[in-house]
FITORLUM-965780 format. One record per residue (C-alpha): residue number from 1; residue in one letter; x, y, z. Coordinates in Angstrom, 3 decimals. Layout:
residues N
- NUM, A, X, Y, Z
...
END
This chain:
residues 73
- 1, X, -10.328, 11.065, 1.455
- 2, X, -11.807, 7.842, 1.791
- 3, X, -10.041, 6.111, 4.469
- 4, X, -9.518, 2.415, 4.892
- 5, X, -7.674, -0.288, 7.235
- 6, X, -6.097, -3.004, 6.352
- 7, X, -5.867, -5.937, 8.870
- 8, X, -3.140, -8.213, 7.935
- 9, X, -3.334, -12.315, 8.474
- 10, X, -2.689, -13.538, 12.383
- 11, X, 0.831, -15.946, 10.338
- 12, X, 2.182, -12.527, 8.716
- 13, X, 3.437, -9.647, 9.928
- 14, X, 3.791, -7.537, 6.703
- 15, X, 2.342, -6.796, 3.423
- 16, X, 3.944, -6.123, 0.496
- 17, X, 3.153, -2.347, -0.752
- 18, X, 2.452, -3.712, -5.026
- 19, X, 0.206, -6.465, -3.075
- 20, X, -1.896, -4.098, -1.025
- 21, X, -2.313, -2.138, -3.990
- 22, X, -3.947, -4.714, -5.741
- 23, X, -5.907, -6.310, -2.610
- 24, X, -7.421, -2.918, -1.818
- 25, X, -8.423, -2.469, -5.852
- 26, X, -5.995, 0.144, -6.395
- 27, X, -4.454, -1.149, -8.627
- 28, X, -5.893, -4.018, -10.922
- 29, X, -2.476, -6.189, -11.491
- 30, X, 0.740, -5.784, -9.978
- 31, X, 2.522, -4.351, -13.084
- 32, X, -0.420, -1.078, -12.749
- 33, X, 0.704, -1.024, -9.055
- 34, X, 3.944, -1.054, -10.073
- 35, X, 4.030, 1.430, -12.821
- 36, X, 1.746, 3.902, -9.963
- 37, X, 4.928, 3.207, -7.729
- 38, X, 7.452, 3.735, -9.875
- 39, X, 5.686, 7.077, -10.335
- 40, X, 5.786, 8.177, -7.392
- 41, X, 1.899, 8.243, -6.666
- 42, X, 1.907, 6.368, -3.314
- 43, X, 3.301, 7.590, -0.619
- 44, X, 4.270, 5.423, 2.753
- 45, X, 3.919, 7.610, 6.200
- 46, X, 3.967, 10.934, 4.249
- 47, X, 7.399, 9.932, 1.851
- 48, X, 7.579, 9.008, -1.826
- 49, X, 7.808, 5.160, -2.194
- 50, X, 9.702, 4.188, -5.303
- 51, X, 10.758, 0.358, -3.400
- 52, X, 7.713, -2.249, -4.865
- 53, X, 8.062, -4.518, -2.862
- 54, X, 8.477, -2.408, 0.355
- 55, X, 7.460, -4.742, 3.116
- 56, X, 4.484, -2.454, 4.982
- 57, X, 3.689, -3.456, 8.712
- 58, X, 1.209, -2.397, 11.134
- 59, X, 1.046, 1.300, 12.389
- 60, X, 2.239, 2.746, 8.612
- 61, X, 0.071, 4.980, 6.733
- 62, X, -0.362, 4.748, 2.458
- 63, X, -2.009, 7.338, 0.559
- 64, X, -2.657, 6.659, -3.348
- 65, X, -4.570, 9.412, -4.888
- 66, X, -7.227, 10.320, -3.135
- 67, X, -7.299, 6.552, -1.014
- 68, X, -5.768, 5.986, 2.504
- 69, X, -4.868, 2.555, 3.977
- 70, X, -3.870, 2.073, 7.463
- 71, X, -2.193, -1.160, 8.361
- 72, X, -3.765, -3.117, 10.837
- 73, X, -2.607, -6.397, 13.106
END
């Protein structure tokens, strides 16, 4: 499993799930990221997440395929 960390910008307390997938290269487009989320392929803190614009805060852990991303501030 590949483990990554995503650092939040100092002036932003969260990142939306669909944007994180795009920023990290897990999806090429927002539409592709939306499909991955709707199909139940993305977990947040160990549970399937279906909310496309789910706000992710420091400490949240996202799992997509074999990539795990921890949100840090």
